[in-house]
N, C-alpha and C positions, 0 to 999 in steps of 0.2 A: 594093333598100335592100335588109341584113340583116334577119330577124326573127330576136330570140330563142323558141324552139318549145320545147313541152313533152319534158321527157325521160321519167316514167310515170306514170299514176295522172291522178285527177281533176284537171283545170286548178285553183286556186286558185285564182292572178289571170288577168290578158292586160289587154295595151293596144295600143288600135288606133288605129296615126296620133298620138299624141300629143304636141301641137303647144305649145309657155308662151312668151309673150310679158314681158319686161318694157322697156314702152315699145320701142324702137326695137329691142333688146335680144333675138333669141333664141336662149330657152335650150334646148330641144325643138325639137328638128325632122321632124318624122316618127315617134318615136321606132311600132317594134312590141318588144311584150313578150307572154312566157307561162310561167307558172312553174305545176307543176304537186305535187302532192302529194310530199314524200319526196326534193324534191331542194334542191341547192342551188346556188345563180345569184350568179357575183362579178361586179359588176362597174368597169371596168378602162376611166382613161381620163385625161391634163391635167388639170389646174388649169380649172375653169371649162365642160369637158366635158358639165357636165348632168345630172354624175352626183347628187348631194345633191339636186337640182332634183327626177330619176325617181324619188329614195324621197318627197320629199313631197306626192310628184303622189300617188303609190301609197298612202301610208300616211292623204292624202286630207287631208291641212293645205294643200295649195294644187290651187288650182281651174286644171284644165287650160286653153287658148289657146280649143285646136278634138281632138278629138279623146275616145277612154270610154276609162276601168274599168271593169271587170268582178272582184267578188268573189266566185269561184264564180258566176259568172254574173248577183247583184245587181248595180245598178248603183249601188242610195242610198249618199253618200257620209258620209248620217252613219252608220247601220249599219254604216259597213265602218271607222269607226274602233275599233268593240267586238269587230274583225277580225282587226286590225294591232297590230302589237307592233311601238312605235319610238326603237331607241336612237340618239340623236348625238352629233354632237363636245358638246353638253352633258350634266351626267347627265340637268334634268330633276330631282334634289333636293332634296328646302328641307332645306337643313344647320342647318338650331335643333330638325330634327327626328331622335329615334332609327331606324337602321333599322329596325326594322318601324314604327315612328310612319308615313315613306313607304309605307310596303307598306298600311299600313291604312289611309290616309290615299287611295292607290290603290283600294288594297278597290271602298273606298265609289262613287269615281267611278263605277267601273263595274258597280257591286250584287253584287257577286261574293260565291256561297251559302257557308257555313260555311268566311268565310276566315280563320276564326282557326287551324284545321287545313293552310288552302291557305300560310297566308304560315311554319309552322311548318315545311312541305314545302317550302318556296326554301329558306331559312333555312339549312335542311340540308345540302341540295342546292351550295348554292352558299358551302358553311364561310363561315358567317359567326352562325351559334349563336354565336360567341364574344364578336363587335363589336353583337350582336342590339338594347341597349340605351346603341348609345354615337352620339354627337350622329352626324350625314351629317355633318359637317364639317369634324369630326376624323380623315377617310379621309384614309389615299395614294387615288391614282388607280388604281392599282388593285384597293382594294375597292369608291372609288368606281364601281369602273364593271360588279363582281360584285353589287354593292347595282342599278342602273341597270338590268339586265339580269333580275334578279325583279323588278324594277317592272314591267319591259316584258314579262314571264310572267303577271303577277298570273290575269289576266285569259281566259290559256288561249290565249292567238292563232294563227292555224291560219297565218297571213304574219304574220313579226319580220326587221324591218328595222332593216339593223345598217349605220352612216355611220363610215367608219374608227375603227371599237372600238380598235382596237393603238393610236390616238396618243397618248407620251405613257405609254407603260407599256415597264417593266424589262426585257429579253428574257427571264428566267425569269417576270413574269407574261405577255409576249403569248402567252408558252406555251405555262403555264394558261388564258390565256380562249380558245386556240384548241381546245386538247381541250371545253372546255365547246361551248366553237358546236359541233360535232362530233358530242360527245351528244344538242345539241338536237333532230341533225334526226331526222326519225321517220314515220310513214307519213302521215301525217295533218295532216303540218307542213307549208310551205316553207319558207327563209333567200335576202333576197337582200342581200347582201354587198358595201359601193361597201367599198374596200382599193385603197392605194398600192403593197402588200406582192406581188410577183406570186408569190412563195415559200411566205405563206402564203392566197395566190389560188386556186394552183394543187396545192396537198396540201389544200384543204378544199372545192371547188366540183367538182359532178359536168360548169357549164356555164358558159360566161365572153360575158363581150361585153363590147367595147368602146364606148366612146363619143368621140367627135372629131368639137365645134365643134356639140353639140346633135344628131349619127345617130348612126346604126348602123354603124361602121364594120367591126365582125369579128363574130360568133357561132359556137358554136362547139361541141362537151362536150366535155373533155381529158379527158387523162389521169389518174389522180391520179400526182401530187407531180411531174408533166413541167413543173419551173420553168421549167427549159432551155426547152424550147420554146417554152412562155407569152413568156419573153422575146422572146425571136426576133420573135413572128403581132403580139407589140406592140407594139415598135418599125418593122416593116415596115408593120401598122397606121398609128400614125400620119407618115411618109412618103409613105403610098400615100394617103391625106386632105388 
């Protein structure tokens, strides 16, 4: 089995021998995974390959049936939730609350110091100032996704997990989101991106792993914007697996 190894810097998260069962169904089957600070790893694979399950295990939202996850050397799942920012298929926003109120509520959950200043910074960085006091339920998909990113960043996580963040976005909004994701990479933060968009993966990621039936079928560093090569690799991995 091929493992996804770190590119550079200290390991932000690493997992060994992850298996996740749902009754007779094996969603993850012996997955090794590692990502370093400053790196962006794209996780690819067909529907049902185990991509979302992997993110949920890394986020501490699901417990592996076997195997272990280490967050900068720590295995405590409760502490890990303060370490991780998670953006899933759903935005997890409260539609009746304004953008600012959604962020304030999340900041309170995490005990963020100087929360108002942190919220003001995120609203500005994600171009949400103009809609800060509008109810989130009135937002377009693009606005809601930007607010979801702000929510995930309130506590300044070292690991940011993104599950199909481009779903439902028009091309302009998707381009803007890709630029924002690229800007989030930093020396002390790692990103894991699950996507079906091979072009986005090639443009954003330093490394790619391909999951097929819960196993790592391929793992390698990739050159920037190597979309054509990645598509060929992806198709080959599915055929071989």
